[in-house]
C-alpha positions as CSV (number, residue, x, y, z in Angstrom):
1,X,10.3,-5.3,0.6
2,X,12.7,-2.7,1.9
3,X,15.0,-1.1,0.0
4,X,18.2,0.0,1.9
5,X,20.0,3.5,0.9
6,X,18.8,6.6,-0.3
7,X,18.2,9.0,-3.6
8,X,21.5,8.2,-4.8
9,X,21.9,4.5,-4.5
10,X,23.6,2.9,-7.3
11,X,24.9,6.0,-9.0
12,X,28.6,5.7,-9.0
13,X,29.0,6.1,-12.6
14,X,25.8,8.3,-13.4
15,X,26.8,11.2,-11.2
16,X,30.4,11.0,-11.0
17,X,32.7,13.2,-13.1
18,X,36.3,11.8,-14.8
19,X,39.0,12.5,-12.6
20,X,40.7,15.4,-14.5
21,X,37.2,17.4,-14.2
22,X,37.2,17.3,-11.1
23,X,37.1,20.6,-8.9
24,X,35.9,23.9,-8.6
25,X,32.2,24.7,-10.7
26,X,32.0,26.7,-13.5
27,X,30.4,30.1,-12.1
28,X,29.1,30.6,-15.9
29,X,27.0,27.3,-15.5
30,X,26.3,28.0,-11.9
31,X,24.5,31.6,-12.5
32,X,23.5,30.9,-16.3
33,X,20.2,32.8,-17.2
34,X,17.1,30.9,-18.5
35,X,14.2,32.1,-19.8
36,X,10.8,30.1,-19.6
37,X,10.2,28.1,-22.8
38,X,13.9,27.2,-23.3
39,X,14.8,23.5,-23.7
40,X,17.5,22.5,-21.6
41,X,19.0,18.9,-20.6
42,X,19.3,17.3,-17.3
43,X,23.2,17.0,-16.7
44,X,23.9,16.4,-13.1
45,X,27.1,18.6,-11.7
46,X,28.0,16.1,-8.7
47,X,29.9,18.5,-6.7
48,X,26.8,20.6,-6.1
49,X,24.1,18.6,-4.2
50,X,21.7,21.4,-4.0
51,X,18.7,21.3,-6.3
52,X,19.7,17.9,-7.7
53,X,16.7,15.7,-9.2
54,X,16.2,11.8,-9.0
55,X,18.6,9.7,-11.2
56,X,15.9,8.0,-13.3
57,X,15.7,11.8,-15.2
58,X,19.3,12.0,-15.8
59,X,19.7,12.6,-19.6
60,X,16.3,13.9,-20.4
61,X,15.4,17.0,-22.1
62,X,12.8,19.3,-20.7
63,X,11.5,22.7,-21.0
64,X,11.9,25.4,-18.5
65,X,9.1,26.6,-16.9
66,X,8.9,29.7,-14.2
67,X,11.6,30.6,-11.9
68,X,11.8,29.6,-8.0
69,X,14.0,31.0,-5.9
70,X,17.5,30.4,-7.2
71,X,15.9,27.1,-9.0
72,X,14.0,26.7,-12.2
73,X,11.0,24.5,-12.8
74,X,11.6,22.2,-15.4
75,X,8.5,20.2,-17.3
76,X,9.7,16.9,-19.0
77,X,7.3,13.6,-20.0
78,X,8.4,10.6,-17.9
79,X,6.9,7.3,-19.2
80,X,4.0,8.9,-21.1
81,X,3.1,11.8,-17.9
82,X,3.8,15.1,-17.5
83,X,6.2,15.7,-14.5
84,X,7.7,19.0,-13.1
85,X,11.0,19.1,-11.3
86,X,12.5,22.0,-9.4
87,X,16.5,22.0,-10.6
88,X,19.4,24.0,-10.0
89,X,20.6,25.7,-13.2
90,X,24.1,24.1,-12.7
91,X,22.1,20.6,-13.0
92,X,20.9,22.1,-16.4
93,X,22.4,22.3,-20.3
94,X,20.9,24.9,-22.5
95,X,20.3,23.3,-25.9
96,X,20.9,25.5,-29.0
């Protein structure tokens, strides 16, 4: 059975912002420095498509690995398996 659509199909509510929050991206979140071992939550910034993850991982918590160019490697556990994602820092929210 063939599925029609791409990686962002059925994401109208998951990867969209409220009307009042649309606009420019916060530069502090865009250029935030992260250290290996820090815990982050995956929270998509819909206005930036570069370095975005698959929709299944939205809202997950992971650990920052190494830096890869402008992005970071984030290790998460998905359905009992360890996976690593390459995510742009604008889509990561630091947990304190």
